[in-house]
C-alpha positions in Angstrom: -2.2 -10.6 -6.2 -1.5 -7.1 -4.9 -4.5 -4.8 -5.1 -4.8 -1.1 -4.2 -8.2 0.4 -3.8 -8.6 4.2 -4.3 -11.6 5.0 -2.2 -12.2 3.0 1.0 -15.8 4.1 1.2 -19.0 2.1 1.0 -18.2 0.4 -2.3 -14.4 0.1 -2.3 -14.2 -0.6 1.4 -16.6 -3.4 1.2 -15.0 -5.1 -1.8 -11.5 -4.6 -0.4 -12.5 -6.2 2.9 -13.9 -9.2 1.1 -10.7 -9.6 -1.0 -8.5 -9.2 2.0 -10.4 -11.8 4.0 -9.9 -14.2 1.1 -6.2 -13.7 1.2 -5.4 -11.0 -1.3 -2.8 -8.4 -0.5 -5.1 -5.3 -0.3 -4.1 -1.7 0.5 -6.4 1.3 0.6 -5.7 4.8 -0.6 -7.9 6.8 1.8 -8.1 9.9 3.9 -9.6 11.6 6.9 -11.3 10.0 9.8 -12.2 6.8 7.9 -8.5 6.3 7.1 -7.5 6.9 10.7 -10.1 4.5 12.0 -9.0 1.8 9.6 -5.4 2.3 10.7 -6.3 2.1 14.4 -8.9 -0.6 14.5 -9.1 -2.2 11.1 -12.1 -2.1 8.8 -15.3 -3.6 10.1 -18.1 -5.0 7.9 -21.6 -5.5 9.3 -23.9 -7.3 6.9 -26.4 -9.9 5.9 -23.5 -12.3 5.1 -22.1 -11.9 8.6 -19.9 -9.5 10.5 -16.1 -9.5 10.2 -13.1 -7.2 10.4 -9.9 -7.0 8.4 -6.6 -5.1 9.2 -5.2 -3.6 6.0 -2.9 -0.7 5.2 -4.6 2.7 4.6 -2.4 5.4 3.2 -3.1 8.9 1.9 0.2 8.8 0.0 0.1 5.9 -2.6 3.9 6.0 -3.0 3.9 4.2 0.4 2.1 1.3 -1.2 4.0 1.2 -4.5 3.3 -0.7 -7.6 0.5 -3.3 -7.5 -1.1 -5.8 -9.9 -4.5 -4.2 -9.9 -5.9 -0.8 -8.9 -9.6 -0.6 -8.3 -11.1 2.9 -8.6 -14.3 3.5 -6.6 -14.5 7.2 -5.7 -17.4 9.3 -6.9 -16.7 10.8 -10.4 -16.6 14.3 -9.0 -13.4 13.4 -7.2 -11.6 12.3 -10.3 -9.5 15.4 -10.6 -7.9 14.6 -7.2 -8.1 10.8 -7.5 -6.5 10.2 -10.9 -3.1 11.6 -9.9 -3.0 9.0 -7.1 -2.8 6.2 -9.6 0.7 6.8 -11.0 2.7 5.6 -8.0 0.7 2.3 -8.0 1.6 1.4 -11.6 4.0 -1.3 -12.5 4.7 -2.6 -16.1 1.6 -4.8 -16.2 -0.8 -3.0 -13.7 -4.4 -2.7 -14.8 -6.9 -0.3 -13.4 -10.5 -1.3 -12.9 -13.0 1.5 -12.7 -16.3 0.8 -11.0 -17.6 4.4 -11.2 -21.1 5.4 -12.2 -21.8 6.4 -15.7 -20.1 5.7 -19.0 -17.4 8.4 -19.0 -14.9 7.0 -16.5 -13.0 4.6 -18.8 -12.3 7.2 -21.5 -11.5 9.9 -18.9 -9.1 7.5 -17.2 -7.5 6.4 -20.4 -6.4 10.0 -21.0 -4.3 9.7 -17.9 -2.9 6.1 -17.9 -3.5 5.0 -21.5 -6.2 2.7 -22.9 -4.2 -0.5 -22.5 -4.4 -0.4 -18.7 -8.1 0.3 -18.4 -10.8 -2.2 -17.4 -14.3 -1.1 -16.5 -17.7 -2.3 -15.5 -20.8 -1.6 -13.5 -21.3 -2.8 -9.9 -24.5 -3.6 -8.1 -24.1 -3.2 -4.3 -26.0 -2.0 -1.3 -23.6 -0.7 1.4 -23.1 2.5 3.4 -20.5 3.9 5.8 -22.1 3.7 9.2 -19.2 5.3 11.1 -15.5 5.8 10.4 -14.0 2.4 9.9 -17.4 0.7 9.7 -19.3 -0.3 6.6 -22.8 -1.7 6.8 -24.1 -4.0 4.0 -27.8 -3.1 3.6 -28.7 -5.7 0.9 -27.4 -8.9 -0.5 -26.1 -7.5 -3.9 -22.4 -7.7 -4.4 -22.1 -8.0 -8.2 -19.4 -6.7 -10.5 -19.7 -7.2 -14.3 -16.4 -6.1 -16.0 -14.1 -6.5 -18.9 -12.1 -4.7 -21.6 -13.4 -1.4 -22.9 -11.0 -0.4 -25.8 -10.9 -2.6 -28.8 -12.6 -5.4 -26.8 -11.8 -8.9 -28.1 -14.2 -11.7 -28.9 -13.4 -13.6 -25.7 -12.7 -12.7 -22.1 -9.0 -11.8 -21.6 -6.8 -13.7 -19.2 -6.3 -10.6 -16.9 -10.1 -10.2 -16.6 -10.6 -13.9 -15.9 -7.8 -14.0 -13.3 -9.3 -11.0 -11.4 -12.8 -12.5 -11.7 -11.6 -15.8 -10.3 -10.1 -14.0 -7.3 -13.3 -12.0 -6.7 -15.4 -15.2 -6.9 -13.1 -16.8 -4.3 -13.8 -13.8 -2.1 -17.6 -14.2 -2.4 -18.0 -11.3 -4.8 -20.4 -12.1 -7.6 -18.0 -11.3 -10.5 -19.1 -11.7 -14.1 -16.2 -11.4 -16.6 -17.2 -10.2 -20.0 -15.4 -9.6 -23.3 -16.9 -6.2 -24.0 -17.7 -4.1 -20.9 -19.3 -1.3 -22.8 -22.6 -3.2 -23.1 -23.2 -3.8 -19.4 -22.0 -0.3 -18.6 -24.6 1.2 -20.9 -27.3 -1.1 -19.9 -26.9 0.1 -16.3 -26.6 3.7 -17.5 -29.8 3.5 -19.4 -31.5 2.9 -16.1 -29.3 4.8 -13.7 -29.2 8.2 -15.4 -33.0 8.6 -15.4 -33.3 7.0 -11.9 -30.8 9.5 -10.4 -32.2 12.4 -12.3 -35.9 11.8 -11.5 -35.4 11.0 -7.8 -33.0 13.9 -7.4 -35.2 16.4 -9.1 -38.3 15.2 -7.3 -36.5 14.8 -3.9 -38.4 11.6 -3.6 -37.6 7.9 -3.7 -38.5 5.8 -6.7 -41.9 4.7 -5.4 -43.4 8.2 -5.5 -42.4 8.4 -9.2 -43.4 4.9 -10.2 -46.8 5.0 -8.6 -47.8 8.1 -10.5 -49.0 7.3 -14.1 -47.7 10.5 -15.6 -44.4 10.4 -13.8 -43.9 6.7 -14.7 -44.6 7.2 -18.4 -42.2 10.2 -18.5 -39.5 8.1 -16.6 -39.8 5.4 -19.2 -39.5 7.9 -22.1 -36.3 9.2 -20.5 -35.1 5.6 -20.4 -35.9 5.4 -24.1 -33.9 8.6 -24.7 -30.8 7.1 -23.2 -31.3 3.9 -25.1 -31.4 5.8 -28.4 -28.2 7.6 -27.4 -26.6 4.2 -26.7 -27.6 2.7 -30.1 -26.6 5.8 -32.0 -23.2 5.5 -30.3 -22.8 1.9 -31.6 -23.6 0.1 -28.4 -25.7 -3.0 -29.0 -27.6 -3.2 -25.8 -30.2 -5.9 -25.3 -33.4 -5.5 -27.4 -35.5 -5.9 -24.3 -33.5 -3.4 -22.2 -36.5 -1.2 -21.5 -38.8 -4.1 -20.6 -36.0 -5.3 -18.2 -35.9 -1.8 -16.6 -39.6 -1.6 -16.2 -39.7 -5.0 -14.5 -36.8 -4.2 -12.2 -38.2 -0.8 -11.2 -41.6 -2.5 -10.4 -39.9 -4.9 -8.1 -37.5 -2.8 -6.0 -38.7 -1.3 -2.7 -40.6 2.0 -3.0 -38.2 3.6 -0.6 -35.2 3.1 -2.8 -33.2 6.3 -3.3 -30.5 7.0 -5.8 -27.0 7.8 -4.5 -27.5 11.2 -6.2 -30.6 11.8 -4.1 -28.8 10.6 -0.9 -25.9 13.0 -1.5 -28.3 15.8 -2.5 -30.3 15.5 0.7 -27.0 15.4 2.7 -25.9 18.6 1.2 -23.0 16.9 -0.6 -21.8 17.2 -4.2 -23.7 15.2 -6.7 -22.8 13.3 -9.9 -24.9 15.4 -12.1 -22.2 15.7 -14.9 -21.5 12.0 -15.2 -25.2 11.0 -15.2 -27.8 13.3 -16.8 -25.1 15.7 -18.0 -23.4 12.9 -19.9 -26.6 11.8 -21.5 -27.2 15.4 -22.8 -23.7 15.8 -24.1 -23.5 12.4 -25.7 -27.0 12.9 -27.3 -25.9 16.1 -28.9 -22.7 14.5 -30.2 -24.7 11.7 -32.0 -27.7 13.9 -33.0 -30.2 12.3 -30.6 -32.6 14.7 -28.8 -32.9 14.1 -25.0 -35.4 16.8 -23.9 -36.5 15.0 -20.7 -33.0 14.4 -19.5 -31.9 17.9 -20.6 -34.7 19.4 -18.4 -33.7 17.3 -15.4 -30.0 18.1 -15.9 -30.9 21.8 -15.9 -32.9 21.5 -12.7 -30.0 19.6 -10.9 -27.1 21.7 -12.2 -27.4 24.4 -9.5 -26.8 21.7 -6.9 -23.7 20.3 -8.4 -21.5 21.5 -5.6 -23.9 20.7 -2.8 -25.4 23.2 -0.3 
């Protein structure tokens, strides 16, 4: 299976390295110093599952790669305007594109460019970071992808989803194929949007919020806001989704920061539009008030483009 990954950063680079090590024909669409380092020395992974290196093509021009079987999109959502045009040279008659981006907007945004029939989507759970150009460090054991069809999802997992999941499982990626990817996407979003917004607005990791009674209660009410938007949008998330989030948040390290907070503290652009902004817009569309998320969105908007 030929795979092209748009975005060789912490997420795409790590998954691409695992797939390449397992024998898949992987190419990266990348740029800058990271691309140059991959070309010169390969991509090195340092992690709890062991260290290894792979030598894979890294191109800034996707036409040098050509049509592939699967495109995996892992760039931050604020890069979509520049990333989406890179997909066209990679498309063959049956190519599908799996987006692993944060939030719930990516699949619909992507379908406007390549059509609904090509799109797969799902959330990923992973702890990795770029340590240096050409070097990715795995900072936790998570390497999970839950994915499937998004548009007119069938009752059963489709063959293209199952085939890709089988390849991922052979590469030691914890892949979970599903028939309807909208449910796991929203179940992650119900947690991620408040987590990103609260940690970003407070400039604090989750522990400082969770240990404060008032902050914790308000955080959980924000979770409820997003859940109400999901249900009003026709997404049948689990009945116990809020309880699951409370248990999960209690168990994670107090030092855990959202990627939005990490980017904010580094002076980079932040995914404010695809996280709290999306909650606010979608809430308005279905008539669900989201006052907590709206306030946090307003606080974070001035930092959209970084410092």
